[in-house]
N, CA, C and O atoms as a Tripos MOL2 file, in Angstrom:
@<TRIPOS>MOLECULE
protein
  280   279    70     0     0
PROTEIN
NO_CHARGES

@<TRIPOS>ATOM
      1 N          93.5350   59.7870  121.3050 N.3       1 MET1
      2 CA         93.6790   59.3980  120.1350 C.3       1 MET1
      3 C          92.7510   60.3590  119.2950 C.2       1 MET1
      4 O          91.8380   61.0580  119.7350 O.2       1 MET1
      5 N          93.2150   60.2310  117.8940 N.am      2 ALA2
      6 CA         91.9630   61.0140  116.8220 C.3       2 ALA2
      7 C          92.3590   59.9220  115.8590 C.2       2 ALA2
      8 O          93.3350   59.1810  115.7470 O.2       2 ALA2
      9 N          91.1920   60.1120  115.1880 N.am      3 SER3
     10 CA         90.7840   59.3300  113.7030 C.3       3 SER3
     11 C          89.4480   59.5800  113.2860 C.2       3 SER3
     12 O          88.4750   59.9200  113.9600 O.2       3 SER3
     13 N          89.5380   59.3930  112.2460 N.am      4 LEU4
     14 CA         88.3980   59.7030  111.1430 C.3       4 LEU4
     15 C          88.2550   60.6330  110.1220 C.2       4 LEU4
     16 O          87.4050   61.5240  110.1340 O.2       4 LEU4
     17 N          89.1700   60.4240  109.1250 N.am      5 GLY5
     18 CA         89.3100   61.5040  108.2100 C.3       5 GLY5
     19 C          90.5440   62.3890  107.8430 C.2       5 GLY5
     20 O          90.7250   63.2530  106.9850 O.2       5 GLY5
     21 N          91.4730   61.7390  109.0070 N.am      6 PHE6
     22 CA         92.7090   62.7970  108.4950 C.3       6 PHE6
     23 C          93.6940   62.4180  107.5280 C.2       6 PHE6
     24 O          93.9250   61.2180  107.3810 O.2       6 PHE6
     25 N          94.2350   63.1710  106.9290 N.am      7 SER7
     26 CA         95.4930   63.0260  106.2540 C.3       7 SER7
     27 C          96.9910   63.2280  106.9220 C.2       7 SER7
     28 O          97.4240   63.2730  108.0740 O.2       7 SER7
     29 N          97.5760   63.3300  105.5490 N.am      8 HIS8
     30 CA         99.1850   63.1440  106.2200 C.3       8 HIS8
     31 C         100.0740   64.6480  107.7720 C.2       8 HIS8
     32 O         100.8190   64.7950  108.7410 O.2       8 HIS8
     33 N          98.8400   65.4990  106.4930 N.am      9 ALA9
     34 CA         98.9670   67.2860  107.0420 C.3       9 ALA9
     35 C          98.0240   67.3150  108.0110 C.2       9 ALA9
     36 O          98.4790   67.5550  109.1290 O.2       9 ALA9
     37 N          96.6840   67.1240  107.9310 N.am     10 SER10
     38 CA         96.0160   67.1120  108.9160 C.3      10 SER10
     39 C          96.3600   66.1480  110.5110 C.2      10 SER10
     40 O          96.2640   66.4520  111.7000 O.2      10 SER10
     41 N          96.6570   65.2770  110.0050 N.am     11 GLY11
     42 CA         97.2760   63.9940  111.1640 C.3      11 GLY11
     43 C          98.6500   64.5880  111.7280 C.2      11 GLY11
     44 O          99.0580   63.8280  112.6060 O.2      11 GLY11
     45 N          99.1430   65.2120  111.6190 N.am     12 ASN12
     46 CA        100.6360   65.9430  111.8250 C.3      12 ASN12
     47 C          99.9640   67.4520  112.3080 C.2      12 ASN12
     48 O         100.5670   67.8850  113.2900 O.2      12 ASN12
     49 N          99.1200   68.1340  111.9550 N.am     13 GLU13
     50 CA         99.0660   69.3540  112.4180 C.3      13 GLU13
     51 C          98.3450   68.6670  113.8750 C.2      13 GLU13
     52 O          99.0590   68.6320  114.8770 O.2      13 GLU13
     53 N          96.5880   68.0020  113.9760 N.am     14 ILE14
     54 CA         96.4720   67.7720  115.2550 C.3      14 ILE14
     55 C          97.5860   66.9780  116.2840 C.2      14 ILE14
     56 O          97.3260   66.6190  117.4320 O.2      14 ILE14
     57 N          98.6350   66.8330  115.7190 N.am     15 LEU15
     58 CA         99.8300   66.3710  116.8990 C.3      15 LEU15
     59 C         100.3520   67.7950  117.1960 C.2      15 LEU15
     60 O         100.4360   68.1590  118.3690 O.2      15 LEU15
     61 N         100.7170   68.6390  116.1520 N.am     16 VAL16
     62 CA        101.6950   69.6840  116.8050 C.3      16 VAL16
     63 C         100.9180   70.5760  117.7060 C.2      16 VAL16
     64 O         101.3550   71.0850  118.7380 O.2      16 VAL16
     65 N          99.3090   70.7640  117.0440 N.am     17 LYS17
     66 CA         98.6190   71.2730  118.2340 C.3      17 LYS17
     67 C          98.2920   70.8470  119.2390 C.2      17 LYS17
     68 O          97.2110   71.2590  119.6580 O.2      17 LYS17
     69 N          98.7580   70.2330  119.7570 N.am     18 GLY18
     70 CA         98.7460   69.3340  121.0000 C.3      18 GLY18
     71 C          97.1910   68.3880  121.8570 C.2      18 GLY18
     72 O          96.9030   68.0170  122.9950 O.2      18 GLY18
     73 N          96.4520   68.3380  120.2550 N.am     19 ASN19
     74 CA         94.9510   68.2130  120.4780 C.3      19 ASN19
     75 C          94.6840   66.5060  120.6910 C.2      19 ASN19
     76 O          93.6830   65.8900  121.0580 O.2      19 ASN19
     77 N          96.2600   65.9880  120.2240 N.am     20 ALA20
     78 CA         96.1400   64.5570  120.0930 C.3      20 ALA20
     79 C          97.3350   63.6250  120.3640 C.2      20 ALA20
     80 O          98.2070   64.0070  119.5830 O.2      20 ALA20
     81 N          97.7120   62.7970  120.9400 N.am     21 ASP21
     82 CA         98.9910   61.7170  121.4630 C.3      21 ASP21
     83 C          99.0980   60.8960  119.9670 C.2      21 ASP21
     84 O         100.2380   60.7700  119.5200 O.2      21 ASP21
     85 N          98.4910   60.5950  119.5420 N.am     22 LEU22
     86 CA         98.2540   59.5700  118.2820 C.3      22 LEU22
     87 C          96.6190   59.6070  117.4730 C.2      22 LEU22
     88 O          95.4890   59.8750  117.8800 O.2      22 LEU22
     89 N          97.2610   59.1360  115.9730 N.am     23 VAL23
     90 CA         96.6010   59.8660  114.9690 C.3      23 VAL23
     91 C          95.9840   58.5760  114.0970 C.2      23 VAL23
     92 O          96.8970   58.0420  113.4670 O.2      23 VAL23
     93 N          95.0000   58.0820  113.9370 N.am     24 SER24
     94 CA         95.1100   56.9240  113.5090 C.3      24 SER24
     95 C          94.3810   56.6210  111.8920 C.2      24 SER24
     96 O          93.4050   57.2610  111.5000 O.2      24 SER24
     97 N          95.1570   55.3750  110.9550 N.am     25 PHE25
     98 CA         94.6150   56.0580  109.7020 C.3      25 PHE25
     99 C          94.2090   54.5390  109.2500 C.2      25 PHE25
    100 O          94.9850   53.6240  108.9750 O.2      25 PHE25
    101 N          92.7120   54.5210  109.2500 N.am     26 GLY26
    102 CA         92.1180   52.8540  109.2310 C.3      26 GLY26
    103 C          91.8740   52.8860  107.8070 C.2      26 GLY26
    104 O          92.0460   51.8150  107.2250 O.2      26 GLY26
    105 N          91.5490   53.7790  107.1900 N.am     27 THR27
    106 CA         90.9160   53.2080  105.6840 C.3      27 THR27
    107 C          92.0780   53.5090  104.6980 C.2      27 THR27
    108 O          92.2390   52.8380  103.6790 O.2      27 THR27
    109 N          92.8460   54.5050  105.0310 N.am     28 PRO28
    110 CA         93.7420   55.1080  103.7770 C.3      28 PRO28
    111 C          95.1140   53.5390  104.1850 C.2      28 PRO28
    112 O          95.9440   53.3220  103.3020 O.2      28 PRO28
    113 N          95.1600   52.7200  105.3840 N.am     29 PHE29
    114 CA         95.8680   51.6750  105.2770 C.3      29 PHE29
    115 C          95.1320   50.3920  104.3260 C.2      29 PHE29
    116 O          95.7620   49.3480  104.1540 O.2      29 PHE29
    117 N          94.0950   50.5340  103.8830 N.am     30 VAL30
    118 CA         93.6810   49.0240  103.1110 C.3      30 VAL30
    119 C          93.8430   49.3720  101.7800 C.2      30 VAL30
    120 O          93.7230   48.6200  100.8130 O.2      30 VAL30
    121 N          94.1560   50.7010  101.7790 N.am     31 ALA31
    122 CA         93.9360   51.0670  100.0490 C.3      31 ALA31
    123 C          95.9510   51.0150   99.7270 C.2      31 ALA31
    124 O          96.5420   50.7400   98.6820 O.2      31 ALA31
    125 N          96.4980   51.3880  101.0540 N.am     32 ASN32
    126 CA         98.0170   52.0360  101.0940 C.3      32 ASN32
    127 C          98.9060   50.9910  101.8960 C.2      32 ASN32
    128 O          99.3280   51.3280  103.0020 O.2      32 ASN32
    129 N          99.2930   49.3800  101.2360 N.am     33 PRO33
    130 CA         99.9460   48.7090  102.3830 C.3      33 PRO33
    131 C         101.3660   49.1830  102.4620 C.2      33 PRO33
    132 O         102.2620   48.3530  102.6180 O.2      33 PRO33
    133 N         101.6480   50.5450  102.3570 N.am     34 ASP34
    134 CA        103.2560   51.3670  102.2880 C.3      34 ASP34
    135 C         102.7030   52.7810  102.9970 C.2      34 ASP34
    136 O         103.3580   53.8140  103.1390 O.2      34 ASP34
    137 N         101.4770   52.5680  103.3540 N.am     35 LEU35
    138 CA        101.0810   53.9800  103.9190 C.3      35 LEU35
    139 C         101.9790   54.4250  104.7220 C.2      35 LEU35
    140 O         102.1710   55.6070  104.4380 O.2      35 LEU35
    141 N         102.7470   54.0370  105.7320 N.am     36 VAL36
    142 CA        104.1090   54.8250  106.3990 C.3      36 VAL36
    143 C         105.1820   55.4880  105.5550 C.2      36 VAL36
    144 O         105.5210   56.6330  105.8540 O.2      36 VAL36
    145 N         105.8190   54.7880  104.3930 N.am     37 GLU37
    146 CA        106.8950   54.9560  103.7220 C.3      37 GLU37
    147 C         106.0810   56.5600  102.7400 C.2      37 GLU37
    148 O         106.4700   57.7250  102.6590 O.2      37 GLU37
    149 N         104.6610   55.7310  102.0600 N.am     38 ARG38
    150 CA        104.0620   57.1980  101.7650 C.3      38 ARG38
    151 C         104.2200   58.6900  101.8020 C.2      38 ARG38
    152 O         104.4540   59.6010  101.0070 O.2      38 ARG38
    153 N         103.9060   58.4720  103.5400 N.am     39 PHE39
    154 CA        103.7790   59.3910  103.9160 C.3      39 PHE39
    155 C         105.6680   59.8260  104.2110 C.2      39 PHE39
    156 O         106.0010   60.8930  103.6940 O.2      39 PHE39
    157 N         106.3460   59.3590  104.6740 N.am     40 GLN40
    158 CA        107.5130   59.3190  104.5530 C.3      40 GLN40
    159 C         108.5380   60.4470  103.1450 C.2      40 GLN40
    160 O         109.4940   61.2220  103.1190 O.2      40 GLN40
    161 N         107.5060   59.8270  102.1660 N.am     41 ARG41
    162 CA        108.5950   60.2340  100.9900 C.3      41 ARG41
    163 C         107.6770   61.3000  100.1610 C.2      41 ARG41
    164 O         107.9200   61.7070   99.0250 O.2      41 ARG41
    165 N         106.4420   61.7030  101.0740 N.am     42 ASP42
    166 CA        105.4110   62.5400  100.3510 C.3      42 ASP42
    167 C         104.8220   62.0510   98.9870 C.2      42 ASP42
    168 O         104.6160   62.8030   98.0340 O.2      42 ASP42
    169 N         104.5390   60.5150   99.0020 N.am     43 ILE43
    170 CA        103.7980   60.2900   97.9700 C.3      43 ILE43
    171 C         102.6770   60.1630   98.0250 C.2      43 ILE43
    172 O         102.2000   59.6690   99.0470 O.2      43 ILE43
    173 N         101.8330   60.5630   96.9450 N.am     44 VAL44
    174 CA        100.3360   60.2590   97.3180 C.3      44 VAL44
    175 C          99.8150   59.2150   97.2880 C.2      44 VAL44
    176 O          99.8450   58.3770   96.3880 O.2      44 VAL44
    177 N          98.9950   59.1700   98.8450 N.am     45 PRO45
    178 CA         98.2630   57.7990   99.1860 C.3      45 PRO45
    179 C          97.2480   57.4330   97.3060 C.2      45 PRO45
    180 O          96.9680   58.1090   96.3170 O.2      45 PRO45
    181 N          97.0690   56.1570   97.7060 N.am     46 ALA46
    182 CA         96.1960   55.6820   96.5680 C.3      46 ALA46
    183 C          94.2370   55.6580   97.4090 C.2      46 ALA46
    184 O          93.8050   55.2420   98.4840 O.2      46 ALA46
    185 N          93.7450   56.1700   96.4970 N.am     47 VAL47
    186 CA         92.4680   56.0390   96.9260 C.3      47 VAL47
    187 C          91.4870   54.9640   97.3080 C.2      47 VAL47
    188 O          91.0110   54.4160   96.3150 O.2      47 VAL47
    189 N          91.1300   54.5890   98.2400 N.am     48 PRO48
    190 CA         90.1590   53.2200   98.7050 C.3      48 PRO48
    191 C          88.9740   53.0750   97.6950 C.2      48 PRO48
    192 O          88.0570   53.8840   97.5610 O.2      48 PRO48
    193 N          89.1680   51.7660   96.9230 N.am     49 ASP49
    194 CA         87.4770   51.5580   96.2310 C.3      49 ASP49
    195 C          87.0190   51.1670   97.6570 C.2      49 ASP49
    196 O          87.5930   50.5200   98.5320 O.2      49 ASP49
    197 N          85.5300   51.8990   97.6060 N.am     50 THR50
    198 CA         84.6100   51.8000   99.1160 C.3      50 THR50
    199 C          84.0480   50.4990   98.5390 C.2      50 THR50
    200 O          84.1300   49.4550   99.1860 O.2      50 THR50
    201 N          83.5420   50.5430   97.4640 N.am     51 SER51
    202 CA         82.4880   49.9760   96.6580 C.3      51 SER51
    203 C          82.9230   48.1430   97.1790 C.2      51 SER51
    204 O          82.0820   47.2480   97.2610 O.2      51 SER51
    205 N          84.4480   47.9760   97.4680 N.am     52 THR52
    206 CA         84.5320   46.4690   97.5030 C.3      52 THR52
    207 C          84.7140   46.6150   98.8500 C.2      52 THR52
    208 O          85.3480   45.6220   99.2050 O.2      52 THR52
    209 N          84.4560   47.4640   99.9830 N.am     53 PHE53
    210 CA         84.5890   46.5410  101.3230 C.3      53 PHE53
    211 C          83.1600   46.2600  101.9590 C.2      53 PHE53
    212 O          82.0570   46.8070  101.9580 O.2      53 PHE53
    213 N          83.7190   45.1850  102.4760 N.am     54 TYR54
    214 CA         82.9430   44.2070  103.1800 C.3      54 TYR54
    215 C          81.6280   43.7140  102.4930 C.2      54 TYR54
    216 O          80.4350   43.6760  102.7950 O.2      54 TYR54
    217 N          82.8360   43.1550  100.8340 N.am     55 SER55
    218 CA         81.6370   42.2920   99.9930 C.3      55 SER55
    219 C          82.1330   40.8920  100.0810 C.2      55 SER55
    220 O          81.5010   40.0730   99.4140 O.2      55 SER55
    221 N          83.3520   40.3710  100.9220 N.am     56 GLY56
    222 CA         83.9520   39.2510  101.2630 C.3      56 GLY56
    223 C          84.4950   38.7030  100.6750 C.2      56 GLY56
    224 O          84.9350   37.6220  101.0670 O.2      56 GLY56
    225 N          84.7110   39.1330   99.5540 N.am     57 GLY57
    226 CA         86.0660   39.1530   98.5700 C.3      57 GLY57
    227 C          87.2620   39.5450   99.1880 C.2      57 GLY57
    228 O          87.4120   40.0130  100.3170 O.2      57 GLY57
    229 N          88.6430   39.1420   97.7590 N.am     58 ALA58
    230 CA         89.8860   39.7780   98.4360 C.3      58 ALA58
    231 C          89.9890   41.1310   97.6000 C.2      58 ALA58
    232 O          90.9730   41.8340   97.8310 O.2      58 ALA58
    233 N          88.9030   41.6380   96.4840 N.am     59 ALA59
    234 CA         89.1770   42.3810   95.7680 C.3      59 ALA59
    235 C          89.0130   43.9080   96.8880 C.2      59 ALA59
    236 O          88.0280   43.9890   97.6230 O.2      59 ALA59
    237 N          89.8180   44.7420   96.8810 N.am     60 GLY60
    238 CA         90.1290   46.0390   97.8440 C.3      60 GLY60
    239 C          90.9640   45.9470   98.8280 C.2      60 GLY60
    240 O          91.4480   46.9370   99.3780 O.2      60 GLY60
    241 N          91.2460   44.6180   99.1860 N.am     61 TYR61
    242 CA         91.4740   44.5300  100.7330 C.3      61 TYR61
    243 C          93.4020   43.8700  100.0040 C.2      61 TYR61
    244 O          94.4970   44.2480  100.4220 O.2      61 TYR61
    245 N          93.1600   42.9990   99.0400 N.am     62 THR62
    246 CA         94.6160   42.7580   99.2470 C.3      62 THR62
    247 C          95.6390   43.0680   97.9460 C.2      62 THR62
    248 O          96.8640   42.9700   98.0140 O.2      62 THR62
    249 N          94.6730   43.5710   96.4110 N.am     63 ASP63
    250 CA         95.0690   43.4750   95.5660 C.3      63 ASP63
    251 C          95.6240   45.3410   95.2470 C.2      63 ASP63
    252 O          95.9500   45.5780   94.0840 O.2      63 ASP63
    253 N          95.6940   46.4390   96.1890 N.am     64 TYR64
    254 CA         96.2620   47.3360   96.0890 C.3      64 TYR64
    255 C          98.1770   47.2160   95.8650 C.2      64 TYR64
    256 O          98.7440   46.3510   96.5320 O.2      64 TYR64
    257 N          98.9730   48.0540   94.9880 N.am     65 PRO65
    258 CA        100.3130   48.0210   95.0060 C.3      65 PRO65
    259 C         100.6010   49.0180   95.6140 C.2      65 PRO65
    260 O          99.9430   50.0290   95.8630 O.2      65 PRO65
    261 N         102.0980   48.5830   95.9800 N.am     66 VAL66
    262 CA        102.6620   49.4480   96.7650 C.3      66 VAL66
    263 C         103.2300   50.6950   95.8050 C.2      66 VAL66
    264 O         103.2310   50.3910   94.6120 O.2      66 VAL66
    265 N         103.6540   51.8780   96.0690 N.am     67 ALA67
    266 CA        104.0600   52.7940   94.9880 C.3      67 ALA67
    267 C         105.2640   52.6550   94.2600 C.2      67 ALA67
    268 O         106.3170   52.4910   94.8770 O.2      67 ALA67
    269 N         105.2470   52.6880   93.3450 N.am     68 THR68
    270 CA        106.6230   52.1940   92.2010 C.3      68 THR68
    271 C         107.8470   53.1860   92.6760 C.2      68 THR68
    272 O         109.0500   53.1440   92.4180 O.2      68 THR68
    273 N         107.2810   53.8450   93.2510 N.am     69 THR69
    274 CA        108.4930   55.2510   93.6470 C.3      69 THR69
    275 C         109.7990   54.6530   94.8220 C.2      69 THR69
    276 O         111.0180   54.8200   94.8160 O.2      69 THR69
    277 N         108.8440   53.8800   95.8030 N.am     70 LEU70
    278 CA        109.7900   53.3880   96.8510 C.3      70 LEU70
    279 C         110.8790   52.8930   96.4200 C.2      70 LEU70
    280 O         111.7180   52.4630   97.2110 O.2      70 LEU70
@<TRIPOS>BOND
     1     1     2 1
     2     2     3 1
     3     3     4 2
     4     3     5 am
     5     5     6 1
     6     6     7 1
     7     7     8 2
     8     7     9 am
     9     9    10 1
    10    10    11 1
    11    11    12 2
    12    11    13 am
    13    13    14 1
    14    14    15 1
    15    15    16 2
    16    15    17 am
    17    17    18 1
    18    18    19 1
    19    19    20 2
    20    19    21 am
    21    21    22 1
    22    22    23 1
    23    23    24 2
    24    23    25 am
    25    25    26 1
    26    26    27 1
    27    27    28 2
    28    27    29 am
    29    29    30 1
    30    30    31 1
    31    31    32 2
    32    31    33 am
    33    33    34 1
    34    34    35 1
    35    35    36 2
    36    35    37 am
    37    37    38 1
    38    38    39 1
    39    39    40 2
    40    39    41 am
    41    41    42 1
    42    42    43 1
    43    43    44 2
    44    43    45 am
    45    45    46 1
    46    46    47 1
    47    47    48 2
    48    47    49 am
    49    49    50 1
    50    50    51 1
    51    51    52 2
    52    51    53 am
    53    53    54 1
    54    54    55 1
    55    55    56 2
    56    55    57 am
    57    57    58 1
    58    58    59 1
    59    59    60 2
    60    59    61 am
    61    61    62 1
    62    62    63 1
    63    63    64 2
    64    63    65 am
    65    65    66 1
    66    66    67 1
    67    67    68 2
    68    67    69 am
    69    69    70 1
    70    70    71 1
    71    71    72 2
    72    71    73 am
    73    73    74 1
    74    74    75 1
    75    75    76 2
    76    75    77 am
    77    77    78 1
    78    78    79 1
    79    79    80 2
    80    79    81 am
    81    81    82 1
    82    82    83 1
    83    83    84 2
    84    83    85 am
    85    85    86 1
    86    86    87 1
    87    87    88 2
    88    87    89 am
    89    89    90 1
    90    90    91 1
    91    91    92 2
    92    91    93 am
    93    93    94 1
    94    94    95 1
    95    95    96 2
    96    95    97 am
    97    97    98 1
    98    98    99 1
    99    99   100 2
   100    99   101 am
   101   101   102 1
   102   102   103 1
   103   103   104 2
   104   103   105 am
   105   105   106 1
   106   106   107 1
   107   107   108 2
   108   107   109 am
   109   109   110 1
   110   110   111 1
   111   111   112 2
   112   111   113 am
   113   113   114 1
   114   114   115 1
   115   115   116 2
   116   115   117 am
   117   117   118 1
   118   118   119 1
   119   119   120 2
   120   119   121 am
   121   121   122 1
   122   122   123 1
   123   123   124 2
   124   123   125 am
   125   125   126 1
   126   126   127 1
   127   127   128 2
   128   127   129 am
   129   129   130 1
   130   130   131 1
   131   131   132 2
   132   131   133 am
   133   133   134 1
   134   134   135 1
   135   135   136 2
   136   135   137 am
   137   137   138 1
   138   138   139 1
   139   139   140 2
   140   139   141 am
   141   141   142 1
   142   142   143 1
   143   143   144 2
   144   143   145 am
   145   145   146 1
   146   146   147 1
   147   147   148 2
   148   147   149 am
   149   149   150 1
   150   150   151 1
   151   151   152 2
   152   151   153 am
   153   153   154 1
   154   154   155 1
   155   155   156 2
   156   155   157 am
   157   157   158 1
   158   158   159 1
   159   159   160 2
   160   159   161 am
   161   161   162 1
   162   162   163 1
   163   163   164 2
   164   163   165 am
   165   165   166 1
   166   166   167 1
   167   167   168 2
   168   167   169 am
   169   169   170 1
   170   170   171 1
   171   171   172 2
   172   171   173 am
   173   173   174 1
   174   174   175 1
   175   175   176 2
   176   175   177 am
   177   177   178 1
   178   178   179 1
   179   179   180 2
   180   179   181 am
   181   181   182 1
   182   182   183 1
   183   183   184 2
   184   183   185 am
   185   185   186 1
   186   186   187 1
   187   187   188 2
   188   187   189 am
   189   189   190 1
   190   190   191 1
   191   191   192 2
   192   191   193 am
   193   193   194 1
   194   194   195 1
   195   195   196 2
   196   195   197 am
   197   197   198 1
   198   198   199 1
   199   199   200 2
   200   199   201 am
   201   201   202 1
   202   202   203 1
   203   203   204 2
   204   203   205 am
   205   205   206 1
   206   206   207 1
   207   207   208 2
   208   207   209 am
   209   209   210 1
   210   210   211 1
   211   211   212 2
   212   211   213 am
   213   213   214 1
   214   214   215 1
   215   215   216 2
   216   215   217 am
   217   217   218 1
   218   218   219 1
   219   219   220 2
   220   219   221 am
   221   221   222 1
   222   222   223 1
   223   223   224 2
   224   223   225 am
   225   225   226 1
   226   226   227 1
   227   227   228 2
   228   227   229 am
   229   229   230 1
   230   230   231 1
   231   231   232 2
   232   231   233 am
   233   233   234 1
   234   234   235 1
   235   235   236 2
   236   235   237 am
   237   237   238 1
   238   238   239 1
   239   239   240 2
   240   239   241 am
   241   241   242 1
   242   242   243 1
   243   243   244 2
   244   243   245 am
   245   245   246 1
   246   246   247 1
   247   247   248 2
   248   247   249 am
   249   249   250 1
   250   250   251 1
   251   251   252 2
   252   251   253 am
   253   253   254 1
   254   254   255 1
   255   255   256 2
   256   255   257 am
   257   257   258 1
   258   258   259 1
   259   259   260 2
   260   259   261 am
   261   261   262 1
   262   262   263 1
   263   263   264 2
   264   263   265 am
   265   265   266 1
   266   266   267 1
   267   267   268 2
   268   267   269 am
   269   269   270 1
   270   270   271 1
   271   271   272 2
   272   271   273 am
   273   273   274 1
   274   274   275 1
   275   275   276 2
   276   275   277 am
   277   277   278 1
   278   278   279 1
   279   279   280 2
@<TRIPOS>SUBSTRUCTURE
     1 MET1         2 RESIDUE 1 A MET
     2 ALA2         6 RESIDUE 1 A ALA
     3 SER3        10 RESIDUE 1 A SER
     4 LEU4        14 RESIDUE 1 A LEU
     5 GLY5        18 RESIDUE 1 A GLY
     6 PHE6        22 RESIDUE 1 A PHE
     7 SER7        26 RESIDUE 1 A SER
     8 HIS8        30 RESIDUE 1 A HIS
     9 ALA9        34 RESIDUE 1 A ALA
    10 SER10       38 RESIDUE 1 A SER
    11 GLY11       42 RESIDUE 1 A GLY
    12 ASN12       46 RESIDUE 1 A ASN
    13 GLU13       50 RESIDUE 1 A GLU
    14 ILE14       54 RESIDUE 1 A ILE
    15 LEU15       58 RESIDUE 1 A LEU
    16 VAL16       62 RESIDUE 1 A VAL
    17 LYS17       66 RESIDUE 1 A LYS
    18 GLY18       70 RESIDUE 1 A GLY
    19 ASN19       74 RESIDUE 1 A ASN
    20 ALA20       78 RESIDUE 1 A ALA
    21 ASP21       82 RESIDUE 1 A ASP
    22 LEU22       86 RESIDUE 1 A LEU
    23 VAL23       90 RESIDUE 1 A VAL
    24 SER24       94 RESIDUE 1 A SER
    25 PHE25       98 RESIDUE 1 A PHE
    26 GLY26      102 RESIDUE 1 A GLY
    27 THR27      106 RESIDUE 1 A THR
    28 PRO28      110 RESIDUE 1 A PRO
    29 PHE29      114 RESIDUE 1 A PHE
    30 VAL30      118 RESIDUE 1 A VAL
    31 ALA31      122 RESIDUE 1 A ALA
    32 ASN32      126 RESIDUE 1 A ASN
    33 PRO33      130 RESIDUE 1 A PRO
    34 ASP34      134 RESIDUE 1 A ASP
    35 LEU35      138 RESIDUE 1 A LEU
    36 VAL36      142 RESIDUE 1 A VAL
    37 GLU37      146 RESIDUE 1 A GLU
    38 ARG38      150 RESIDUE 1 A ARG
    39 PHE39      154 RESIDUE 1 A PHE
    40 GLN40      158 RESIDUE 1 A GLN
    41 ARG41      162 RESIDUE 1 A ARG
    42 ASP42      166 RESIDUE 1 A ASP
    43 ILE43      170 RESIDUE 1 A ILE
    44 VAL44      174 RESIDUE 1 A VAL
    45 PRO45      178 RESIDUE 1 A PRO
    46 ALA46      182 RESIDUE 1 A ALA
    47 VAL47      186 RESIDUE 1 A VAL
    48 PRO48      190 RESIDUE 1 A PRO
    49 ASP49      194 RESIDUE 1 A ASP
    50 THR50      198 RESIDUE 1 A THR
    51 SER51      202 RESIDUE 1 A SER
    52 THR52      206 RESIDUE 1 A THR
    53 PHE53      210 RESIDUE 1 A PHE
    54 TYR54      214 RESIDUE 1 A TYR
    55 SER55      218 RESIDUE 1 A SER
    56 GLY56      222 RESIDUE 1 A GLY
    57 GLY57      226 RESIDUE 1 A GLY
    58 ALA58      230 RESIDUE 1 A ALA
    59 ALA59      234 RESIDUE 1 A ALA
    60 GLY60      238 RESIDUE 1 A GLY
    61 TYR61      242 RESIDUE 1 A TYR
    62 THR62      246 RESIDUE 1 A THR
    63 ASP63      250 RESIDUE 1 A ASP
    64 TYR64      254 RESIDUE 1 A TYR
    65 PRO65      258 RESIDUE 1 A PRO
    66 VAL66      262 RESIDUE 1 A VAL
    67 ALA67      266 RESIDUE 1 A ALA
    68 THR68      270 RESIDUE 1 A THR
    69 THR69      274 RESIDUE 1 A THR
    70 LEU70      278 RESIDUE 1 A LEU
């Protein structure tokens, strides 16, 4: 399993090269509740607002919209 800092392209690359069987996308999922669909349709993922991480509120965790082109 590979994790930390992968994009759609770099995640696919490491899989194709056989250097991992699985790639995780933790932070990108925070800002993209629809990350799988974005990857499938080549939609640029939203950028997470890291200033809201671990802030104790809902901002930055539950307020990211899905892509409008889905």
